[in-house]
N, C-alpha and C positions, 0 to 999 in steps of 0.2 A: 480426556480434557485436562489441560494443564491449569492448575489453580495457583495463584499467588498466595503468600501467607495472608491469613484473614479470610480465605475462601472466595476471593474475587477473581473471576476469569478475566485476564487482560484483554481478551478479544471483545469484551462487552463495554470497553471504554467508549467515551463519546467520540463519534466519528464526525469529521468536518469535510465538507465538499472541497475538492481541490480545484481552484480556479483554472480554467482553460483545459482541464482534463489532459494533462501531459501524457505523451506516449511513454509506455514502459517497454524497454528492450530486454531481450534475453542477452545478458552480458557476454555469453560465450559465443553465440552464433550471430548476434547483431540483429536478429529478427524482431519485429514488433510483436509483442504478446498481446497488447491491448492498451487501454487508457486508464489512468488512475482517476477514479471518480470520487472516492473519499478515502480518508486516512485517519487512523487512530494510533495510539502508542503501541498497540499490539499487532497492527497489520493494515491492510487496505483492501478495498474492493476494486476489481478491474472490470472494465467493459471489454469483452474479448470478441474478436471476429471469428476465431476458430476455438473449439473446446480445448481447454488445457486438461492435463491428466490429474485427476484428484489424487491427493496424498503424495504428489511429486514435488521435489525440491527444485527451485529455479534460482539462479543468480541473476539479478535484474539491475537495471540502471534506469533512472528517470530524473528529470529536472523538476525540483520543487520550487514553485514561485515564492519569493520572499518579498518583504516590503521594499519599496523604492524601485521596483522593477528588476531587482536582482534575482538570481536563480542559484540554487545549490544542487550540484550533482549528487544524487543519492545512489549508493551501491548497496544492495541488500540481498540477503538470502531469504527466500520466501517459500513457504509450503502452501500448496493449494489445498484448502479445506473442503470447499464445495463449489459446485457449479449449479446455477439456477437461471431459469428464463424469467425475465420480468414481464409485467403486463403488456409491455410494448413489443414483446417477442425478442428482446435483446438478451444476450447471454452475459451473465455476470459471474465472476469468480471471487469467492471470499478467500482471502489469504491471511497468513500470519507471518510476522517477521521471525526468522530463526537466527539471523545474524545481521548486526549493524555495527560498523566500526565506530569508534568514539566520536569522530567529527560528524558523521552522518546522523548518529543518534542525537547529538546536540542540536543539529539543524532541525530535526523532527520535533524534539522537545520544545525548542524555541518557537517553531511554527505553530504547534498545538496550543501553546500558552497564548500566543498572539490571537489565534482564532477564537479561543475561549473568552478573551477579553473584549471581543467586538460585539 
């Protein structure tokens, strides 16, 4: 487990639901991996149709909904941490960000701040 200074695990940050649950694509193959259902500063949870491989790294792309109907394309490196079936029988994958370029990171930080203010 990766801890930030002060003993805080970044994956335990507050998660916010992503409106519309945008599709998340494997940026290399173009295949749909799933839908983003929530997002935090440390990663996101995906609703997946097919199991992803735990502890595997994926380069992904998705559209983050912004205010005023705008969208930001986010390209990120993700590591799949765990797969679990929810009470509805749907498969969810918990992931963490392993790479975000500056512009994508700024979009996520701004989006998270806006969600927290609502």
